[in-house]
C-alpha atoms as a printed R data frame, in Angstrom:
   type eleno elety resid chain resno      x      y       z
1  ATOM     1    CA   MET     A     1 45.211 18.926 -16.193
2  ATOM     2    CA   ALA     A     2 42.063 20.620 -17.494
3  ATOM     3    CA   ARG     A     3 38.789 18.927 -17.067
4  ATOM     4    CA   ASN     A     4 36.464 18.236 -20.059
5  ATOM     5    CA   SER     A     5 33.552 20.549 -20.158
6  ATOM     6    CA   PRO     A     6 30.000 18.852 -20.035
7  ATOM     7    CA   GLU     A     7 29.388 20.164 -23.675
8  ATOM     8    CA   LYS     A     8 32.672 18.542 -24.884
9  ATOM     9    CA   SER     A     9 31.877 15.269 -23.136
10 ATOM    10    CA   LEU     A    10 28.389 15.157 -24.609
11 ATOM    11    CA   ARG     A    11 29.668 16.046 -28.072
12 ATOM    12    CA   SER     A    12 32.247 13.239 -27.808
13 ATOM    13    CA   LYS     A    13 29.617 10.742 -26.674
14 ATOM    14    CA   SER     A    14 27.368 11.899 -29.581
15 ATOM    15    CA   GLU     A    15 30.221 11.408 -32.013
16 ATOM    16    CA   ARG     A    16 30.863  7.873 -30.791
17 ATOM    17    CA   LEU     A    17 27.211  7.022 -31.073
18 ATOM    18    CA   GLU     A    18 26.957  8.381 -34.550
19 ATOM    19    CA   ALA     A    19 29.929  6.311 -35.637
20 ATOM    20    CA   ARG     A    20 28.105  3.071 -34.572
21 ATOM    21    CA   ILE     A    21 24.854  3.948 -36.418
22 ATOM    22    CA   SER     A    22 24.802  2.720 -40.003
23 ATOM    23    CA   PRO     A    23 22.430  4.247 -42.536
24 ATOM    24    CA   GLN     A    24 20.613  0.874 -42.622
25 ATOM    25    CA   ASN     A    25 19.665  0.913 -38.967
26 ATOM    26    CA   LYS     A    26 19.288  4.578 -38.177
27 ATOM    27    CA   ASP     A    27 15.598  4.634 -38.762
28 ATOM    28    CA   GLN     A    28 14.951  1.652 -36.474
29 ATOM    29    CA   ILE     A    29 17.128  3.281 -33.732
30 ATOM    30    CA   ILE     A    30 15.276  6.482 -33.921
31 ATOM    31    CA   GLN     A    31 11.856  4.753 -33.837
32 ATOM    32    CA   GLU     A    32 12.905  2.663 -30.810
33 ATOM    33    CA   HIS     A    33 13.786  5.833 -28.942
34 ATOM    34    CA   GLU     A    34 11.049  8.207 -29.978
35 ATOM    35    CA   ILE     A    35  7.956  5.965 -30.022
36 ATOM    36    CA   MET     A    36  6.422  4.912 -26.874
37 ATOM    37    CA   VAL     A    37  4.028  1.944 -26.865
38 ATOM    38    CA   LEU     A    38  1.456  2.083 -24.159
39 ATOM    39    CA   SER     A    39 -0.898 -0.584 -22.939
40 ATOM    40    CA   ARG     A    40 -4.678  0.027 -23.193
41 ATOM    41    CA   LYS     A    41 -4.735  0.916 -19.376
42 ATOM    42    CA   ASP     A    42 -1.720  3.246 -19.747
43 ATOM    43    CA   GLN     A    43 -3.530  4.962 -22.684
44 ATOM    44    CA   GLU     A    44 -6.610  5.537 -20.570
45 ATOM    45    CA   VAL     A    45 -4.686  6.885 -17.620
46 ATOM    46    CA   PHE     A    46 -2.748  9.285 -19.874
47 ATOM    47    CA   VAL     A    47 -5.758 10.624 -21.653
48 ATOM    48    CA   GLU     A    48 -7.639 11.047 -18.334
49 ATOM    49    CA   ALA     A    49 -4.669 13.000 -16.944
50 ATOM    50    CA   LEU     A    50 -4.780 15.222 -19.990
51 ATOM    51    CA   PHE     A    51 -8.427 15.894 -19.870
52 ATOM    52    CA   ASN     A    52 -8.844 16.112 -16.081
53 ATOM    53    CA   PRO     A    53 -5.461 17.222 -14.680
54 ATOM    54    CA   PRO     A    54 -5.190 17.245 -10.878
55 ATOM    55    CA   GLU     A    55 -4.865 20.589  -9.109
56 ATOM    56    CA   PRO     A    56 -1.214 21.589  -8.545
57 ATOM    57    CA   SER     A    57 -0.067 20.932  -4.978
58 ATOM    58    CA   GLU     A    58  1.158 23.774  -2.776
59 ATOM    59    CA   LYS     A    59  4.749 22.494  -3.292
60 ATOM    60    CA   LEU     A    60  4.327 22.761  -6.996
61 ATOM    61    CA   ARG     A    61  2.837 26.187  -6.851
62 ATOM    62    CA   LEU     A    62  5.774 27.445  -4.731
63 ATOM    63    CA   ALA     A    63  8.270 25.852  -7.139
64 ATOM    64    CA   ALA     A    64  6.600 27.549 -10.146
65 ATOM    65    CA   GLN     A    65  6.730 30.894  -8.311
66 ATOM    66    CA   ARG     A    66 10.324 30.442  -7.489
67 ATOM    67    CA   TYR     A    67 11.159 29.472 -11.092
68 ATOM    68    CA   LYS     A    68  9.319 32.512 -12.481
69 ATOM    69    CA   LYS     A    69 11.092 34.792  -9.978
70 ATOM    70    CA   ASN     A    70 14.542 33.287 -10.807
71 ATOM    71    CA   MET     A    71 13.960 33.397 -14.565
72 ATOM    72    CA   GLY     A    72 12.349 36.871 -14.581
73 ATOM    73    CA   VAL     A    73  9.124 35.595 -15.947
74 ATOM    74    CA   VAL     A    74  6.209 38.085 -15.830
75 ATOM    75    CA   SER     A    75  2.804 36.434 -16.021
76 ATOM    76    CA   ALA     A    76 -0.132 38.123 -17.785
77 ATOM    77    CA   VAL     A    77 -1.962 38.164 -14.452
78 ATOM    78    CA   ASN     A    78  0.769 40.345 -12.798
79 ATOM    79    CA   ARG     A    79  0.846 42.967 -15.569
């Protein structure tokens, strides 16, 4: 017995979800899943992180190097 591929499984799930969505409630469903409502404190934390991001840790630097090596990414600095 052959197993379903992840793509086929995802497609099947997507088709089942689409069948349950009526034209009347599709906009509401999209809005509920795409819009994030943040408290005032969460907004401040988010903006602070955008304007003053922390320095990447050594672990993150190593992960980025490993990713670039595995993906064949050449940075402008290394050219």
